[in-house]
VEXDREN-2710 file (C-alpha; in Angstrom, 1 decimal):
% VEXDREN-2710
k/r/px/py/pz
1/UNK/-0.1/-0.1/-0.1
2/UNK/2.7/2.3/0.9
3/UNK/4.6/1.9/-2.6
4/UNK/1.2/2.1/-4.4
5/UNK/0.7/5.7/-2.9
6/UNK/4.0/6.8/-3.3
7/UNK/3.9/5.7/-7.1
8/UNK/0.5/7.6/-7.5
9/UNK/1.5/10.9/-5.7
10/UNK/3.7/11.9/-8.7
11/UNK/1.2/11.4/-11.1
12/UNK/-1.2/13.4/-9.3
13/UNK/1.0/16.0/-8.4
14/UNK/1.3/16.3/-12.4
15/UNK/-2.1/16.3/-12.7
16/UNK/-2.2/19.0/-10.6
17/UNK/0.6/20.8/-12.5
18/UNK/-1.3/20.3/-16.0
19/UNK/-4.7/21.7/-14.6
20/UNK/-3.1/24.6/-12.6
21/UNK/-1.6/25.7/-15.9
22/UNK/-4.9/24.9/-17.8
23/UNK/-6.4/27.6/-15.6
24/UNK/-4.0/30.0/-15.8
25/UNK/-3.6/29.6/-19.5
26/UNK/-7.4/29.8/-19.9
27/UNK/-7.4/33.1/-17.4
28/UNK/-4.9/34.3/-19.6
29/UNK/-6.0/34.0/-22.9
30/UNK/-9.5/35.1/-22.2
31/UNK/-8.4/38.2/-20.2
32/UNK/-6.1/39.0/-23.3
33/UNK/-9.2/38.9/-25.4
34/UNK/-11.2/41.0/-23.6
35/UNK/-8.7/43.3/-23.8
36/UNK/-7.5/42.6/-27.2
37/UNK/-11.4/43.8/-28.3
38/UNK/-11.1/47.4/-28.6
39/UNK/-7.8/47.3/-29.3
40/UNK/-7.9/45.8/-32.6
41/UNK/-10.9/47.6/-33.4
42/UNK/-9.1/50.6/-32.7
43/UNK/-5.7/50.3/-34.3
44/UNK/-7.9/48.8/-37.6
45/UNK/-9.5/52.2/-37.8
46/UNK/-6.1/54.1/-37.4
47/UNK/-4.5/52.0/-40.3
48/UNK/-7.1/53.1/-42.5
49/UNK/-8.8/49.8/-42.9
50/UNK/-12.4/48.3/-41.8
51/UNK/-12.8/47.6/-38.2
52/UNK/-13.2/43.9/-39.0
53/UNK/-9.8/43.7/-40.6
54/UNK/-8.5/44.1/-36.6
55/UNK/-10.2/41.3/-35.1
56/UNK/-9.8/39.1/-38.1
57/UNK/-6.1/39.8/-37.7
58/UNK/-5.9/39.1/-33.7
59/UNK/-7.7/36.1/-34.4
60/UNK/-5.5/34.4/-37.3
61/UNK/-2.0/35.9/-36.3
62/UNK/-3.0/35.5/-32.4
63/UNK/-3.5/31.6/-33.0
64/UNK/-0.8/30.9/-35.6
65/UNK/2.0/32.8/-33.5
66/UNK/0.9/31.3/-30.6
67/UNK/1.3/28.0/-32.3
68/UNK/4.8/28.8/-34.3
69/UNK/6.4/32.1/-32.8
70/UNK/9.6/31.8/-30.2
71/UNK/7.7/32.7/-26.8
72/UNK/5.6/31.0/-24.7
73/UNK/3.4/33.4/-23.4
74/UNK/3.5/36.0/-26.5
75/UNK/-0.1/37.9/-28.0
76/UNK/0.2/39.0/-31.8
77/UNK/-2.5/41.1/-33.4
78/UNK/-2.8/44.8/-34.4
79/UNK/-0.4/47.2/-32.8
80/UNK/-0.1/51.4/-32.8
81/UNK/3.2/51.0/-33.9
82/UNK/2.3/49.2/-37.3
83/UNK/-0.8/51.4/-37.7
84/UNK/1.7/54.6/-37.9
85/UNK/3.2/52.5/-41.0
86/UNK/-0.4/50.9/-42.3
87/UNK/-2.0/54.1/-42.8
88/UNK/0.1/55.8/-45.3
89/UNK/0.7/52.7/-47.4
90/UNK/-2.8/52.3/-47.3
91/UNK/-3.6/55.8/-48.2
92/UNK/-1.0/55.2/-51.0
93/UNK/-1.6/51.6/-52.1
94/UNK/-4.6/50.7/-51.0
95/UNK/-5.8/47.6/-49.2
96/UNK/-5.2/44.7/-51.8
97/UNK/-1.8/46.2/-52.3
98/UNK/-1.4/46.1/-48.2
99/UNK/-2.1/42.4/-48.2
100/UNK/0.6/41.8/-51.1
101/UNK/3.5/44.0/-48.8
102/UNK/2.0/41.9/-45.8
103/UNK/2.6/38.4/-47.3
104/UNK/6.3/39.8/-48.7
105/UNK/7.2/41.1/-45.3
106/UNK/5.9/37.8/-43.7
107/UNK/8.7/35.9/-45.9
108/UNK/11.5/38.6/-44.9
109/UNK/11.0/37.7/-41.3
110/UNK/11.2/34.2/-41.8
111/UNK/14.3/34.5/-44.0
112/UNK/15.9/36.6/-40.9
113/UNK/14.8/33.7/-38.6
114/UNK/16.3/31.3/-40.6
115/UNK/19.2/33.5/-41.2
116/UNK/19.3/33.6/-37.3
117/UNK/19.5/37.3/-36.8
118/UNK/16.8/37.5/-34.1
119/UNK/19.6/38.5/-31.9
120/UNK/20.3/41.7/-33.6
121/UNK/17.7/43.4/-32.2
122/UNK/19.4/43.6/-28.8
123/UNK/22.3/46.0/-30.2
124/UNK/19.1/48.7/-31.0
125/UNK/20.8/51.3/-28.1
126/UNK/18.0/52.4/-25.6
127/UNK/17.7/55.8/-26.6
128/UNK/16.6/55.0/-30.0
129/UNK/13.8/52.5/-28.9
130/UNK/12.6/55.3/-26.5
131/UNK/12.7/57.8/-29.5
132/UNK/10.6/55.5/-32.0
133/UNK/8.5/54.8/-29.3
134/UNK/7.9/58.1/-28.3
135/UNK/7.5/59.2/-31.5
136/UNK/4.6/56.7/-32.3
137/UNK/2.9/58.1/-29.5
138/UNK/2.6/61.4/-30.7
139/UNK/1.4/60.0/-34.1
140/UNK/-1.1/57.9/-32.9
141/UNK/-2.6/60.7/-30.5
142/UNK/-2.4/63.0/-33.5
143/UNK/-3.9/61.3/-35.9
144/UNK/-7.2/60.1/-33.6
145/UNK/-8.7/64.0/-33.7
146/UNK/-10.1/63.5/-36.9
147/UNK/-12.5/60.9/-34.6
148/UNK/-12.2/62.9/-31.6
149/UNK/-14.0/65.7/-32.9
150/UNK/-16.2/63.8/-35.2
151/UNK/-15.5/64.6/-38.6
152/UNK/-15.3/62.9/-41.4
153/UNK/-12.4/64.1/-43.3
154/UNK/-10.3/62.3/-46.0
155/UNK/-7.2/60.1/-44.5
156/UNK/-3.9/61.3/-45.2
157/UNK/-1.0/59.5/-46.4
158/UNK/1.1/61.3/-43.8
159/UNK/-0.3/62.4/-40.3
160/UNK/0.7/65.7/-40.3
161/UNK/-1.6/67.1/-43.2
162/UNK/-4.2/65.2/-41.5
163/UNK/-3.2/67.0/-38.0
164/UNK/-3.6/70.1/-40.4
165/UNK/-6.8/69.6/-41.8
166/UNK/-8.2/68.6/-38.3
167/UNK/-7.2/71.6/-36.8
168/UNK/-8.3/73.5/-39.5
169/UNK/-11.9/72.1/-39.4
170/UNK/-12.4/72.5/-35.9
171/UNK/-15.3/74.5/-36.4
172/UNK/-17.3/71.9/-37.7
173/UNK/-16.6/69.6/-35.0
174/UNK/-19.1/67.4/-33.9
175/UNK/-19.9/68.1/-29.8
176/UNK/-21.7/64.5/-28.9
177/UNK/-18.5/63.1/-30.6
178/UNK/-16.4/64.6/-28.1
179/UNK/-18.4/64.0/-25.5
180/UNK/-17.9/60.4/-25.7
181/UNK/-14.7/60.5/-26.2
182/UNK/-14.1/62.5/-23.0
183/UNK/-16.1/59.5/-21.4
184/UNK/-13.9/57.2/-22.7
185/UNK/-11.0/59.1/-21.8
186/UNK/-11.8/59.5/-18.0
187/UNK/-13.3/55.8/-17.9
188/UNK/-9.8/54.8/-18.8
189/UNK/-8.3/57.1/-16.2
190/UNK/-10.7/56.2/-13.0
191/UNK/-11.8/53.0/-13.7
192/UNK/-8.6/50.9/-12.5
193/UNK/-9.3/52.6/-9.0
194/UNK/-12.4/50.7/-8.8
195/UNK/-11.8/47.3/-11.0
196/UNK/-8.5/46.3/-11.9
197/UNK/-9.8/42.8/-13.4
198/UNK/-11.8/44.4/-15.9
199/UNK/-10.2/46.9/-18.1
200/UNK/-11.4/50.2/-18.5
201/UNK/-10.8/50.6/-22.4
202/UNK/-14.0/47.9/-22.5
203/UNK/-15.4/49.4/-19.8
204/UNK/-15.8/52.6/-21.6
205/UNK/-16.2/51.2/-25.0
206/UNK/-19.4/49.8/-23.6
207/UNK/-20.5/53.0/-21.8
208/UNK/-20.1/55.2/-24.9
209/UNK/-22.1/52.5/-27.1
210/UNK/-24.8/52.4/-24.7
211/UNK/-25.2/56.3/-24.3
212/UNK/-25.2/57.0/-28.1
213/UNK/-27.6/54.4/-28.5
214/UNK/-29.7/55.5/-25.9
215/UNK/-30.0/59.0/-26.6
216/UNK/-30.0/58.4/-30.7
217/UNK/-26.7/60.6/-31.2
218/UNK/-25.7/61.2/-34.4
219/UNK/-21.7/60.5/-34.5
220/UNK/-19.6/58.3/-37.0
221/UNK/-19.7/54.6/-36.0
222/UNK/-17.8/51.6/-36.7
223/UNK/-20.4/50.2/-39.4
224/UNK/-21.4/47.1/-40.4
225/UNK/-18.9/43.8/-38.9
226/UNK/-19.6/40.6/-40.5
227/UNK/-21.0/38.2/-38.1
228/UNK/-19.0/35.3/-39.3
229/UNK/-15.3/33.7/-39.1
230/UNK/-12.5/35.1/-41.3
231/UNK/-12.5/32.7/-44.1
232/UNK/-9.5/32.4/-46.9
233/UNK/-10.0/34.7/-50.0
234/UNK/-7.3/35.3/-52.8
235/UNK/-5.0/38.2/-53.4
236/UNK/-5.4/40.1/-56.3
237/UNK/-2.2/41.0/-58.3
238/UNK/-0.4/38.2/-56.4
239/UNK/1.3/37.2/-59.5
240/UNK/2.0/40.7/-61.0
241/UNK/6.2/41.0/-60.7
242/UNK/5.9/44.8/-61.3
243/UNK/3.4/45.2/-58.3
244/UNK/5.9/43.1/-56.2
245/UNK/8.8/45.6/-57.1
246/UNK/6.8/48.4/-56.0
247/UNK/5.7/47.3/-52.8
248/UNK/9.7/46.1/-51.7
249/UNK/10.0/49.1/-49.7
250/UNK/7.0/49.1/-48.0
251/UNK/7.2/45.3/-47.2
252/UNK/10.9/45.9/-45.8
253/UNK/9.5/48.8/-43.5
254/UNK/6.8/46.2/-42.1
255/UNK/9.0/43.4/-41.4
256/UNK/11.4/45.7/-40.0
257/UNK/9.0/46.8/-37.7
258/UNK/7.5/43.6/-37.0
259/UNK/10.3/42.1/-36.2
260/UNK/11.7/44.8/-33.3
261/UNK/8.2/45.0/-32.0
262/UNK/7.7/41.5/-31.7
263/UNK/11.2/40.6/-30.5
264/UNK/11.0/43.6/-27.7
265/UNK/7.6/42.2/-26.9
266/UNK/9.1/39.2/-26.1
267/UNK/12.2/40.6/-24.4
268/UNK/9.6/42.4/-21.5
269/UNK/7.7/38.6/-21.3
270/UNK/11.1/37.1/-20.3
271/UNK/11.4/39.5/-17.1
272/UNK/7.5/38.9/-16.4
273/UNK/7.9/35.3/-16.4
274/UNK/9.9/32.6/-14.9
275/UNK/9.5/29.7/-17.6
276/UNK/12.0/29.1/-20.4
277/UNK/13.0/32.4/-22.2
278/UNK/11.9/33.2/-25.8
279/UNK/13.9/32.2/-28.7
280/UNK/14.4/35.2/-31.4
281/UNK/14.8/33.4/-34.3
282/UNK/11.8/31.0/-33.8
283/UNK/9.9/34.1/-32.9
284/UNK/10.8/35.7/-36.4
285/UNK/9.5/32.7/-37.8
286/UNK/6.8/32.5/-36.0
287/UNK/5.4/36.3/-36.6
288/UNK/6.5/36.0/-40.2
289/UNK/4.4/32.7/-40.5
290/UNK/1.2/34.9/-39.2
291/UNK/2.0/37.7/-41.7
292/UNK/2.2/35.1/-44.6
293/UNK/-1.2/33.7/-43.5
294/UNK/-3.1/36.8/-42.1
295/UNK/-3.7/38.5/-45.9
296/UNK/-5.5/35.3/-46.7
297/UNK/-8.1/36.0/-44.1
298/UNK/-8.7/39.8/-44.6
299/UNK/-6.0/40.8/-41.8
300/UNK/-3.5/43.5/-41.9
301/UNK/0.3/42.7/-40.7
302/UNK/0.8/42.4/-37.3
303/UNK/3.3/42.2/-34.5
304/UNK/3.7/40.9/-31.0
305/UNK/1.8/43.4/-28.5
306/UNK/3.8/44.4/-25.2
307/UNK/0.2/45.5/-23.2
308/UNK/-2.0/42.5/-24.1
309/UNK/1.2/40.1/-23.7
310/UNK/1.8/41.8/-20.2
311/UNK/-2.2/41.1/-19.4
312/UNK/-1.6/37.3/-20.5
313/UNK/1.0/37.0/-18.2
314/UNK/-0.2/38.9/-15.4
315/UNK/-3.7/36.7/-15.5
316/UNK/-1.8/33.2/-15.5
317/UNK/-0.5/32.7/-19.2
318/UNK/2.3/30.2/-18.8
319/UNK/2.2/28.3/-22.3
320/UNK/1.1/28.8/-25.8
321/UNK/-2.3/27.5/-24.9
322/UNK/-3.1/30.7/-23.8
323/UNK/-2.5/32.4/-27.4
324/UNK/-4.6/30.3/-28.8
325/UNK/-7.5/30.6/-26.1
326/UNK/-7.2/34.7/-27.0
327/UNK/-7.7/34.3/-30.8
328/UNK/-10.6/31.3/-30.3
329/UNK/-12.4/34.0/-27.4
330/UNK/-12.3/36.5/-30.0
331/UNK/-13.8/34.2/-32.5
332/UNK/-16.5/33.7/-30.4
333/UNK/-17.3/37.4/-29.7
334/UNK/-17.3/38.0/-33.4
335/UNK/-19.9/35.1/-33.8
336/UNK/-22.3/36.6/-31.2
337/UNK/-21.6/40.7/-30.7
338/UNK/-20.8/41.9/-34.5
339/UNK/-24.2/43.4/-34.4
340/UNK/-23.5/44.9/-30.9
341/UNK/-19.7/46.1/-31.9
342/UNK/-21.5/47.5/-35.3
343/UNK/-23.0/50.5/-33.2
344/UNK/-19.5/51.3/-31.3
345/UNK/-18.9/55.3/-32.2
346/UNK/-15.4/55.9/-33.7
347/UNK/-15.0/58.9/-31.2
348/UNK/-15.3/55.8/-28.4
349/UNK/-12.0/54.5/-29.9
350/UNK/-10.5/57.7/-30.2
351/UNK/-10.5/58.2/-26.8
352/UNK/-9.2/54.9/-26.2
353/UNK/-6.2/55.5/-28.5
354/UNK/-5.7/58.5/-27.1
355/UNK/-5.1/57.0/-23.8
356/UNK/-2.8/54.4/-25.3
357/UNK/-0.5/56.7/-26.8
358/UNK/-0.4/58.7/-23.6
359/UNK/0.7/55.7/-21.5
360/UNK/3.0/54.7/-24.5
361/UNK/5.6/57.7/-23.9
362/UNK/8.8/56.7/-22.2
363/UNK/8.1/59.3/-19.5
364/UNK/10.8/57.5/-17.8
365/UNK/13.1/57.2/-19.9
366/UNK/13.0/60.9/-21.0
367/UNK/14.0/61.5/-17.7
368/UNK/16.7/59.2/-17.0
369/UNK/18.4/60.5/-20.6
370/UNK/17.8/64.0/-19.5
371/UNK/19.6/63.6/-16.3
372/UNK/22.5/60.9/-18.0
373/UNK/24.2/61.7/-21.0
374/UNK/23.3/65.0/-23.4
375/UNK/24.3/63.3/-26.4
376/UNK/22.5/60.2/-25.7
377/UNK/19.0/62.6/-25.0
378/UNK/20.0/64.5/-28.5
379/UNK/20.1/60.5/-30.3
380/UNK/16.7/59.9/-28.7
381/UNK/15.5/63.6/-29.7
382/UNK/16.9/63.0/-32.9
383/UNK/14.9/59.5/-33.2
384/UNK/11.9/61.4/-32.0
385/UNK/11.8/63.7/-34.8
386/UNK/12.2/61.9/-37.7
387/UNK/9.9/59.6/-36.9
388/UNK/7.1/62.1/-37.1
389/UNK/8.4/63.8/-39.6
390/UNK/9.4/61.5/-41.8
391/UNK/8.9/57.5/-40.9
392/UNK/9.8/55.1/-38.6
393/UNK/12.1/52.5/-40.5
394/UNK/14.5/56.1/-41.5
395/UNK/14.2/57.1/-38.2
396/UNK/15.5/53.7/-36.6
397/UNK/18.3/54.1/-39.2
398/UNK/19.3/57.5/-38.6
399/UNK/19.2/56.8/-34.7
400/UNK/21.2/53.6/-35.4
401/UNK/24.0/55.3/-37.2
402/UNK/24.0/58.6/-34.8
403/UNK/24.3/56.2/-31.7
404/UNK/26.9/54.6/-33.3
405/UNK/28.8/57.4/-34.0
406/UNK/28.6/58.3/-30.7
407/UNK/29.5/54.8/-29.5
408/UNK/33.0/55.3/-31.6
409/UNK/33.7/58.5/-30.2
410/UNK/33.4/57.4/-26.6
411/UNK/35.4/54.4/-27.1
412/UNK/38.3/56.2/-28.9
413/UNK/38.3/58.5/-26.2
414/UNK/38.2/55.4/-23.2
415/UNK/40.8/53.0/-25.3
416/UNK/43.5/55.9/-25.6
417/UNK/45.1/56.9/-22.0
418/UNK/48.3/58.4/-21.3
419/UNK/50.5/56.8/-18.5
420/UNK/51.8/59.3/-16.4
421/UNK/55.7/59.3/-16.1
422/UNK/55.9/58.8/-12.5
423/UNK/54.1/55.1/-13.4
424/UNK/56.1/54.0/-16.2
425/UNK/59.9/55.2/-15.8
426/UNK/62.4/53.4/-13.2
427/UNK/64.3/54.8/-10.7
428/UNK/67.2/56.9/-12.2
429/UNK/65.5/57.9/-15.4
430/UNK/67.4/61.5/-17.0
431/UNK/64.7/64.1/-16.8
432/UNK/65.4/64.9/-20.5
433/UNK/65.1/61.0/-21.6
434/UNK/61.6/61.3/-19.8
435/UNK/60.5/64.4/-22.0
436/UNK/61.4/62.6/-25.2
437/UNK/59.4/59.3/-23.9
438/UNK/55.3/59.5/-24.3
439/UNK/53.4/56.3/-23.3
440/UNK/49.7/55.3/-24.0
441/UNK/47.6/52.1/-23.1
442/UNK/45.3/50.7/-25.5
443/UNK/42.0/49.5/-24.0
444/UNK/39.5/47.0/-25.5
445/UNK/39.4/46.5/-29.7
446/UNK/38.4/49.9/-30.9
447/UNK/41.5/51.1/-31.9
448/UNK/40.7/53.2/-35.1
449/UNK/39.4/56.5/-33.7
450/UNK/43.1/57.0/-32.2
451/UNK/45.0/58.1/-35.4
452/UNK/43.7/61.8/-35.5
453/UNK/44.4/62.4/-32.0
454/UNK/47.8/61.2/-32.9
455/UNK/48.4/63.8/-35.6
456/UNK/47.2/66.3/-33.1
457/UNK/49.5/65.0/-30.2
458/UNK/52.3/65.5/-32.4
459/UNK/51.7/69.0/-33.4
460/UNK/51.2/69.8/-29.3
461/UNK/54.3/67.7/-28.0
462/UNK/57.4/67.8/-31.1
463/UNK/59.9/67.2/-28.4
464/UNK/58.9/63.4/-28.0
465/UNK/61.4/61.2/-30.0
466/UNK/59.7/57.6/-28.8
467/UNK/56.1/56.8/-28.5
468/UNK/54.8/53.4/-27.0
469/UNK/51.8/52.3/-27.4
470/UNK/51.2/49.0/-24.5
471/UNK/48.7/46.6/-26.7
472/UNK/48.4/43.7/-23.8
473/UNK/44.5/44.6/-23.4
474/UNK/43.8/45.1/-27.3
475/UNK/42.8/41.2/-28.0
476/UNK/41.7/41.7/-31.4
477/UNK/41.9/44.6/-33.8
478/UNK/40.2/45.0/-37.0
479/UNK/41.5/46.3/-40.9
480/UNK/40.3/50.1/-40.0
481/UNK/42.4/49.6/-36.6
482/UNK/45.0/48.0/-38.9
483/UNK/45.1/50.9/-41.3
484/UNK/45.1/53.4/-38.4
485/UNK/48.0/52.1/-36.5
486/UNK/49.7/52.5/-40.1
487/UNK/48.8/55.8/-40.4
488/UNK/50.3/56.3/-36.9
489/UNK/53.4/54.8/-38.2
490/UNK/54.2/56.8/-41.0
491/UNK/53.3/60.3/-39.0
492/UNK/55.6/59.4/-36.5
493/UNK/58.2/58.7/-38.8
494/UNK/57.8/61.9/-40.7
495/UNK/58.3/63.5/-37.3
496/UNK/61.4/61.6/-36.4
497/UNK/59.3/59.6/-33.7
498/UNK/60.2/56.3/-33.5
499/UNK/57.2/53.7/-32.7
500/UNK/57.3/51.2/-30.4
501/UNK/54.3/48.4/-29.6
502/UNK/54.7/46.5/-26.0
503/UNK/52.8/43.1/-24.9
504/UNK/51.2/42.2/-28.2
505/UNK/48.6/39.7/-28.2
506/UNK/48.8/36.3/-30.4
507/UNK/45.5/37.2/-32.6
508/UNK/47.1/40.7/-32.9
509/UNK/50.7/39.7/-33.8
510/UNK/49.5/37.7/-36.2
511/UNK/47.5/40.0/-38.0
512/UNK/50.5/42.2/-38.0
513/UNK/52.8/39.9/-39.3
514/UNK/49.9/38.5/-42.1
515/UNK/49.8/41.7/-43.4
516/UNK/53.7/43.1/-43.5
517/UNK/53.2/45.6/-41.1
518/UNK/54.9/44.2/-38.0
519/UNK/58.2/43.8/-40.4
520/UNK/56.9/47.4/-41.4
521/UNK/57.3/48.5/-38.4
522/UNK/60.1/46.4/-37.2
523/UNK/60.6/43.3/-34.9
524/UNK/63.2/45.7/-33.2
525/UNK/60.4/47.9/-32.1
526/UNK/58.2/45.2/-30.1
527/UNK/58.6/44.3/-27.0
528/UNK/56.9/41.6/-23.8
529/UNK/56.9/44.8/-21.7
530/UNK/57.0/48.4/-21.7
531/UNK/60.1/48.3/-18.9
532/UNK/61.8/46.5/-21.6
533/UNK/61.1/49.0/-24.2
534/UNK/62.1/52.0/-21.9
535/UNK/65.3/50.1/-21.1
536/UNK/66.3/49.6/-25.0
537/UNK/65.8/53.5/-25.4
538/UNK/69.0/54.1/-22.9
539/UNK/71.3/52.2/-21.1
540/UNK/71.2/54.7/-18.3
541/UNK/68.1/53.6/-16.9
542/UNK/68.6/51.1/-14.1
543/UNK/66.3/48.6/-15.6
544/UNK/66.8/45.6/-12.4
545/UNK/63.9/47.7/-10.3
546/UNK/60.2/47.2/-10.3
547/UNK/58.5/50.0/-12.4
548/UNK/56.5/51.2/-9.3
549/UNK/57.0/51.0/-5.5
550/UNK/54.4/48.4/-4.7
551/UNK/55.5/46.0/-7.7
552/UNK/56.6/43.3/-5.2
553/UNK/57.2/40.4/-8.1
554/UNK/58.0/40.8/-11.7
555/UNK/54.9/38.2/-12.5
556/UNK/52.7/41.4/-11.1
557/UNK/54.7/43.7/-12.8
558/UNK/53.9/42.1/-16.1
559/UNK/50.4/41.8/-15.3
560/UNK/49.8/45.5/-15.0
561/UNK/52.0/46.2/-18.1
END
């Protein structure tokens, strides 16, 4: 009997964990679906497409990405960042070409995943991500002024002309629409003080719809939503090569944004859960499959959604099943509540998106960057401005270039340090000789930023006849660094200054040998330690003593040297 009980206990424990996990996935998936419903409708409208496209996207992309993606708890669907890009593409090309661009973007994402490039998102600097996130928030907020005011103006390709149109037609605003939007905004802000289980966006949506219906308010509404599940459809002009060539740039923009936002969302999810971490490459493949498939169901390109993913995790979601349940729950809502959803005022969706945009602003990042360094703050502002004035992909490119230039500048400053005479010259070194020798320590692999500094150094200190570079802490050197070192050598040679290298690491020495630069500099100018180099310059120096008074052994001296 005792043996039987021992055998049963692990089985009961496994069953308990299984049903506990199922309960968490069910709660997380259903809660995420409730949160996703108003957002899917709102982001579809913000993208310039029919509201049903947002629901179909959340259903199809949510299920496909949950099954094939690299994050166990990621929720996928329409997002604000994608809406910012899509609204311009829809205005310029139309929805049918957006479907083609979405399929192309999915193929590109899959290729990135197969090529194992998912880790590259970790190299995007924080000021760049903060800049384009804040830019997206501004665009979403301003882009909803049309619906907030109850205007029926044509949608513009870029948000700035649309903003100007909205502001210049304020005299025609619909006060009923403004009132409903204010109700939704107030509900979003105040409802969490009453209840944190039911999202305030859903409560505000229901309240605004009820008020509009009860008082028969003349405000623009979503309109008819088919009371049916998304069904497969064909995509016109899919085989037209000229159309595909025309859509290369939009597809690249959608793929880049979809990849960046999905991977950033997966990283955030990793920090909220103790389960296994996400697989970046598989996540790209899963998101790519979702974006390839969803256009055939009338949907729009999607990404991993940070807010919905966070809701899923906090509500108990632990596995991929939670994402599948989220999609299935939305499908049931479409089948049962589509007629009700058709009565939702567009002003209510505008109120939801305005609150979302304000919450998207990286207020902490702005404060942190202002207190940290002006250069990082400038990169964020630059990325923010380019996002608003041009487009998101260009903003990321410009931000990366600016951040890269600052990184090179900082590393070239940090990697080159002049060593004081008291730390390198043995006792008894003649004063005259000390003035003729300059010793620099180079730290880390970045070296190419130093060439210009030595040109200035030679002008400022013409009495120096020997320049010693301590390279013990340079593990490797690229071609640019190699060329910079050669330039330094020739500049010194023209000024009758001798270049001496110490502490060459094997990889750097092999590179210098292969390229012939070591022979150019001369083996006689290469030493194991800086002390050996100084002693070789003049026999007047007493080289038997340690370099500094606190160095007790030769091993310690060589370690620091």
